PLY file of the C-alpha trace (Angstrom):
ply
format ascii 1.0
element vertex 233
property float x
property float y
property float z
element edge 232
property int vertex1
property int vertex2
end_header
-154.48 62.29 90.18
-151.33 63.79 91.68
-149.11 62.04 94.22
-147.22 64.36 96.54
-143.99 63.25 98.23
-142.77 65.01 101.40
-139.24 64.73 102.78
-138.30 66.43 106.06
-135.87 63.79 107.34
-132.98 66.24 107.75
-132.26 69.95 107.42
-132.76 69.48 103.66
-136.50 69.57 102.93
-137.96 68.22 99.70
-141.30 68.17 97.88
-142.24 66.44 94.64
-145.40 66.10 92.57
-145.92 63.02 90.41
-148.78 62.26 88.00
-149.22 58.86 86.31
-145.59 58.07 87.12
-144.28 61.28 85.55
-142.48 63.83 87.69
-144.32 67.15 87.41
-142.24 69.26 89.77
-139.83 69.03 92.68
-138.11 71.36 95.10
-135.32 70.75 97.60
-133.86 73.41 99.88
-131.96 73.89 103.10
-134.71 74.59 105.61
-132.71 74.12 108.79
-135.28 73.42 111.50
-137.99 75.53 109.88
-139.92 72.58 108.43
-143.17 73.59 110.11
-143.17 77.15 108.76
-141.99 76.32 105.24
-143.48 72.98 104.20
-147.14 73.77 103.49
-146.52 77.20 101.90
-143.96 75.61 99.60
-146.40 72.81 98.74
-149.09 75.33 97.78
-146.54 77.22 95.66
-145.43 74.05 93.87
-149.06 73.10 93.19
-149.75 76.55 91.74
-146.75 76.18 89.44
-148.37 73.12 87.84
-151.89 74.57 87.86
-153.22 72.38 90.66
-154.49 72.62 94.24
-154.58 70.29 97.22
-157.97 69.09 95.95
-156.12 67.45 93.03
-154.02 65.25 95.29
-154.76 61.54 95.11
-152.02 60.03 97.30
-149.44 61.14 99.85
-145.93 59.77 100.28
-143.56 60.64 103.09
-139.92 59.94 103.95
-139.81 57.86 107.13
-136.17 58.42 107.97
-133.83 57.65 109.60
-133.25 61.28 110.35
-133.92 64.03 112.85
-136.66 63.53 115.41
-138.22 66.96 114.92
-138.02 66.92 111.12
-139.55 63.47 110.76
-142.32 64.36 113.20
-143.28 67.40 111.10
-143.24 65.51 107.80
-145.31 62.59 109.04
-147.80 64.87 110.80
-148.37 66.90 107.61
-148.59 63.75 105.49
-151.13 62.18 107.83
-153.12 65.42 107.95
-153.32 65.60 104.15
-154.27 61.95 103.88
-156.87 62.08 106.65
-158.52 65.28 105.42
-159.17 63.93 101.92
-159.18 60.17 102.65
-156.05 59.60 100.55
-153.70 56.60 100.51
-150.57 57.12 102.63
-147.21 55.60 101.65
-144.09 55.68 103.82
-140.69 55.28 102.17
-137.31 54.65 103.80
-135.02 57.66 103.38
-132.01 55.36 102.97
-133.79 53.37 100.27
-134.66 56.56 98.40
-131.03 57.73 98.59
-129.73 54.42 97.25
-132.39 54.28 94.53
-131.31 57.72 93.36
-127.86 56.37 92.41
-128.95 53.30 90.39
-125.41 51.96 90.06
-125.63 48.35 88.93
-123.20 45.81 90.31
-121.94 47.95 93.20
-123.07 47.86 96.81
-124.54 51.23 97.72
-124.25 52.67 101.23
-126.41 55.77 101.78
-125.48 57.86 104.80
-127.65 60.12 106.93
-125.89 62.01 109.70
-127.30 61.32 113.18
-124.85 63.41 115.18
-122.01 62.55 117.55
-119.98 61.08 114.66
-122.66 58.48 113.96
-124.61 57.79 110.79
-127.67 55.86 109.70
-126.78 53.47 106.91
-127.76 50.23 105.20
-126.47 48.23 102.25
-128.37 48.15 98.95
-127.75 46.74 95.47
-129.42 47.74 92.25
-130.45 44.96 89.87
-133.76 45.07 88.09
-134.90 47.09 91.10
-133.39 48.37 94.30
-132.69 45.52 96.74
-132.00 45.97 100.42
-129.14 43.88 101.80
-129.11 44.91 105.47
-131.44 46.65 107.93
-130.98 50.29 108.90
-128.27 50.73 111.52
-126.72 53.45 113.67
-122.96 53.16 113.07
-119.70 55.09 113.00
-117.82 55.31 109.72
-115.13 53.04 111.15
-117.69 50.40 112.12
-119.31 50.55 108.70
-116.08 50.39 106.72
-114.75 47.48 108.79
-117.48 45.29 107.25
-116.85 46.28 103.61
-114.38 44.21 101.58
-115.19 45.36 98.02
-115.60 48.50 95.98
-118.65 50.41 97.19
-120.51 53.61 96.44
-121.31 55.98 99.30
-123.96 58.67 98.97
-126.04 61.03 101.08
-124.56 63.18 103.82
-121.05 63.50 102.41
-118.58 66.31 102.94
-114.83 66.45 102.50
-114.18 65.19 106.01
-116.54 62.22 105.67
-115.12 61.25 102.27
-111.57 61.47 103.62
-112.41 59.23 106.58
-114.00 56.61 104.34
-111.04 56.68 101.95
-108.65 56.33 104.88
-110.43 53.15 105.98
-111.01 51.61 102.54
-108.51 53.23 100.19
-109.30 55.41 97.20
-109.84 52.42 94.89
-112.64 50.92 96.97
-114.42 54.09 98.11
-116.51 55.67 95.36
-118.62 58.84 95.63
-121.12 60.61 93.36
-120.55 64.19 92.28
-121.56 66.88 94.81
-124.80 67.70 92.95
-125.77 64.01 92.91
-125.50 63.79 96.70
-128.51 66.07 97.18
-131.47 63.99 98.35
-133.96 64.55 95.54
-137.65 64.13 96.43
-138.44 63.10 92.84
-136.91 59.69 93.52
-138.95 59.38 96.70
-142.05 60.08 94.59
-140.99 57.49 92.01
-140.61 54.78 94.62
-143.96 55.74 96.12
-145.65 55.62 92.72
-144.59 51.98 92.35
-146.12 51.24 95.74
-149.28 53.14 94.78
-149.71 51.10 91.62
-149.46 47.91 93.68
-151.94 49.26 96.26
-149.22 48.82 98.90
-150.47 51.52 101.25
-149.59 52.08 104.88
-151.96 52.32 107.80
-152.48 55.96 108.72
-152.94 55.20 112.41
-149.87 53.00 112.89
-147.26 54.41 110.47
-144.28 55.69 112.45
-140.96 57.29 111.51
-137.57 55.61 111.92
-135.25 57.58 114.19
-132.29 55.28 115.03
-130.65 58.10 116.97
-130.19 57.64 120.68
-132.44 59.77 122.83
-130.67 62.67 124.49
-130.64 62.16 128.24
-131.57 65.25 130.26
-128.73 66.69 132.31
-129.36 66.27 135.99
-128.39 69.30 138.06
-127.78 68.53 141.73
-128.70 71.40 144.07
-125.69 72.67 146.07
-127.13 71.60 149.41
-127.54 68.03 148.15
-124.13 67.97 146.48
-122.42 68.70 149.83
-124.63 66.65 152.07
0 1
1 2
2 3
3 4
4 5
5 6
6 7
7 8
8 9
9 10
10 11
11 12
12 13
13 14
14 15
15 16
16 17
17 18
18 19
19 20
20 21
21 22
22 23
23 24
24 25
25 26
26 27
27 28
28 29
29 30
30 31
31 32
32 33
33 34
34 35
35 36
36 37
37 38
38 39
39 40
40 41
41 42
42 43
43 44
44 45
45 46
46 47
47 48
48 49
49 50
50 51
51 52
52 53
53 54
54 55
55 56
56 57
57 58
58 59
59 60
60 61
61 62
62 63
63 64
64 65
65 66
66 67
67 68
68 69
69 70
70 71
71 72
72 73
73 74
74 75
75 76
76 77
77 78
78 79
79 80
80 81
81 82
82 83
83 84
84 85
85 86
86 87
87 88
88 89
89 90
90 91
91 92
92 93
93 94
94 95
95 96
96 97
97 98
98 99
99 100
100 101
101 102
102 103
103 104
104 105
105 106
106 107
107 108
108 109
109 110
110 111
111 112
112 113
113 114
114 115
115 116
116 117
117 118
118 119
119 120
120 121
121 122
122 123
123 124
124 125
125 126
126 127
127 128
128 129
129 130
130 131
131 132
132 133
133 134
134 135
135 136
136 137
137 138
138 139
139 140
140 141
141 142
142 143
143 144
144 145
145 146
146 147
147 148
148 149
149 150
150 151
151 152
152 153
153 154
154 155
155 156
156 157
157 158
158 159
159 160
160 161
161 162
162 163
163 164
164 165
165 166
166 167
167 168
168 169
169 170
170 171
171 172
172 173
173 174
174 175
175 176
176 177
177 178
178 179
179 180
180 181
181 182
182 183
183 184
184 185
185 186
186 187
187 188
188 189
189 190
190 191
191 192
192 193
193 194
194 195
195 196
196 197
197 198
198 199
199 200
200 201
201 202
202 203
203 204
204 205
205 206
206 207
207 208
208 209
209 210
210 211
211 212
212 213
213 214
214 215
215 216
216 217
217 218
218 219
219 220
220 221
221 222
222 223
223 224
224 225
225 226
226 227
227 228
228 229
229 230
230 231
231 232
């Protein structure tokens, strides 16, 4: 039985195949907004690499976000389609939890970041003991708002670039703001699959009909254009 994990939460798309808790294969790439065109062909390619087909799948895991509205919609739709077609268990995993779990730094609070746009980020606090432990719910915050609540050394991961790291260090100081190496910031779908495998073993499945993604981003309000005759009336 192979568990497949799908991650389309951002412009980085990821796929992983897990069998009996062992990672068979994973792929992560910058897809932009081409999730729909790339996801299933890449899944078939990854399955061929390990000598399997979709008929060998026994469970489906999917990243629930927070993230982009369009990306999450594609990932959850594909995951539900795979699960429905073959009557497979469906498991939704928080993208922030998967990011924090990837670091596995004991003793430090971990703050994963996913960019939401307009200088805002999705984040939550986690700690790693015997297992990953969530400390706060997912929130939509600015870096200043997040850092104002942190009074100890902390590890930040996820959507980091030089500008983001500099802002965090400005608020907290270099001693309190810790970052993984650039390669370790990539959101790896293998960790998503590992978390999902634990849920699968415990039969902690999600309901296919009611499982929904987590957006957190504010809906974009349509711009209202006033016709000239009304503007001057």
